[in-house]
C-alpha positions in Angstrom: -5.9 6.6 1.9 -4.5 4.0 3.5 -2.4 1.7 1.4 -2.1 -2.5 1.9 1.4 -4.2 1.2 2.8 -7.2 1.5 6.2 -7.5 3.0 7.8 -11.0 3.4 4.7 -12.2 3.8 3.5 -9.6 6.4 0.4 -7.5 5.8 1.3 -3.8 6.4 -0.4 -0.7 6.0 0.2 2.9 5.9 1.7 3.8 9.2 2.7 0.4 10.4 6.3 0.2 11.6 8.8 -2.2 9.6 11.6 -3.3 12.2 14.9 -4.6 11.4 18.2 -5.5 12.9 22.0 -5.2 11.7 22.7 -1.8 10.2 25.9 -1.3 8.3 27.3 -2.0 4.8 30.8 -2.9 3.6 32.2 1.1 3.8 33.4 2.7 6.7 29.8 4.1 7.2 28.8 0.8 7.3 31.1 0.1 10.4 29.8 3.2 11.9 26.1 2.1 11.6 27.1 -1.7 12.9 28.6 0.1 15.9 25.6 2.2 16.6 23.1 -0.7 16.2 25.8 -2.8 19.0 24.9 -0.1 21.5 21.2 -0.1 20.9 19.3 -2.3 23.5 17.4 -5.6 21.9 17.2 -7.2 19.0 15.3 -4.4 16.8 17.6 -1.5 16.1 16.4 0.2 13.3 12.8 1.2 12.4 11.3 2.5 8.8 7.7 3.8 8.5 5.7 2.1 5.8 3.6 4.8 4.0 2.7 3.1 0.4 1.7 2.9 -2.3 3.6 0.1 -3.0 6.7 -0.4 -1.1 7.3 3.5 -0.1 8.6 3.9 3.0 10.1 6.7 4.8 13.2 6.3 7.1 16.0 8.6 9.2 18.9 7.0 8.7 22.4 7.6 7.2 21.5 10.2 4.3 18.8 11.9 6.7 14.7 11.6 6.6 14.2 10.3 3.2 11.9 8.2 1.3 12.5 5.0 -1.0 10.9 2.1 -2.4 11.3 -1.4 -0.7 10.5 -4.6 -3.1 7.9 -7.1 -1.5 11.2 -9.1 -0.2 13.3 -7.1 1.8 16.3 -7.1 0.6 18.6 -3.6 1.8 21.3 -4.6 -0.9 18.9 -3.6 -3.6 18.1 -0.3 -1.6 21.7 0.6 0.0 21.9 3.3 -2.9 19.3 5.5 -1.9 19.3 4.6 1.6 23.1 4.0 2.7 22.2 1.2 5.3 22.2 -2.4 4.7 19.7 -4.3 7.5 17.5 -7.4 7.5 13.8 -7.5 8.6 13.0 -8.6 11.6 9.0 -7.9 12.1 6.1 -5.4 11.4 4.9 -3.2 14.5 1.2 -2.2 14.4 0.5 1.0 16.5 -3.4 1.0 15.9 -3.8 -2.6 16.6 -5.8 -3.0 20.0 -6.7 0.7 20.1 -10.6 0.7 19.4 -10.8 2.8 17.1 -13.4 3.2 14.7 -12.2 2.4 10.6 -12.7 6.0 9.8 -10.8 7.3 12.8 -8.0 4.7 12.0 -7.8 5.6 8.7 -7.4 9.5 9.9 -4.9 8.4 11.8 -2.9 6.5 9.1 -3.2 9.6 7.2 -1.8 12.1 9.5 1.0 9.6 10.4 1.8 9.7 6.7 1.7 13.0 6.0 3.6 13.8 9.1 6.4 11.7 7.9 6.7 12.7 4.6 6.8 16.1 5.8 10.0 15.3 7.2 11.7 13.9 4.2 15.0 16.3 3.7 15.6 16.9 7.3 19.0 15.8 8.8 19.4 12.4 10.7 19.4 13.5 14.6 22.7 12.5 16.5 21.7 14.1 19.8 19.8 11.3 20.7 18.9 12.9 24.3 16.7 15.3 22.4 13.7 13.4 21.0 11.4 16.1 21.1 13.0 18.1 18.5 11.6 18.3 14.6 14.6 20.1 13.2 16.3 16.7 12.9 15.2 13.0 13.7 16.8 9.5 14.4 14.6 6.7 13.5 12.6 5.7 16.2 12.2 9.0 17.2 10.6 9.9 13.7 8.0 7.3 14.6 7.4 8.2 18.0 7.0 11.6 16.9 4.5 11.1 14.1 2.1 8.7 16.5 2.5 11.2 19.2 1.1 14.1 17.3 -1.6 11.7 17.4 -2.0 11.3 21.2 -0.5 7.7 20.7 2.6 7.9 22.8 4.6 4.4 22.1 7.4 5.3 24.6 7.4 2.5 26.9 9.9 4.4 29.1 12.0 1.0 29.6 14.7 2.7 27.5 17.2 5.4 29.0 15.7 7.4 31.6 15.5 11.3 30.7 18.5 13.3 31.8 17.6 16.3 33.8 17.1 18.9 30.8 16.7 16.6 28.3 13.8 14.2 26.8 14.4 10.5 26.7 15.7 8.5 24.0 13.3 6.4 22.2 14.7 3.0 21.3 13.2 0.8 18.7 12.8 -2.0 20.5 10.2 0.4 22.7 8.6 0.7 19.4 8.5 -3.3 19.0 7.3 -3.8 22.6 4.6 -1.0 22.5 2.8 -2.6 19.7 1.3 -5.8 18.5 3.7 -7.2 16.3 4.8 -10.0 14.2 7.4 -11.6 12.7 8.1 -13.2 9.0 6.5 -16.6 8.2 9.2 -19.5 9.6 10.7 -17.1 12.3 9.5 -17.4 16.0 8.6 -14.5 17.8 10.7 -14.2 20.7 
């Protein structure tokens, strides 16, 4: 079943992508993640998969692939203990928007993406950004990318770093944002 949730006034459904920026926290790990965020091109530096019910999400971050609950107002200080990560909501990307899927087809894709993401919980973080094809570990945008690729939907725009021979291309969070219909929170202008 696909779930719906309202996050900072934005509608999200199972398998939609929550996009954030400015990762980090007050400790040494936070400094590391802020530096990683500075190396990532674009305004979006992290993505989270919304699954539902309620505020249940899955992400690949400092603690590997985890499931966590977000309140209806994004407040990473409230989820820091579980996530080990502070970030700000940038917007929501809708990968299934405009794909001319029937209601039944869209529901099926949403359920398969959610099952895939949940099946990855407990796997480690993928620090080898040059290997987006592995399913042994994940970085944030790789998790969303692989979940949709399993459903024949390629969210890689090719605008990120080109693949180095013998590797797979890095999938940047901004590519997921740019490849999907998306919206910013109310009162925030779309760039």
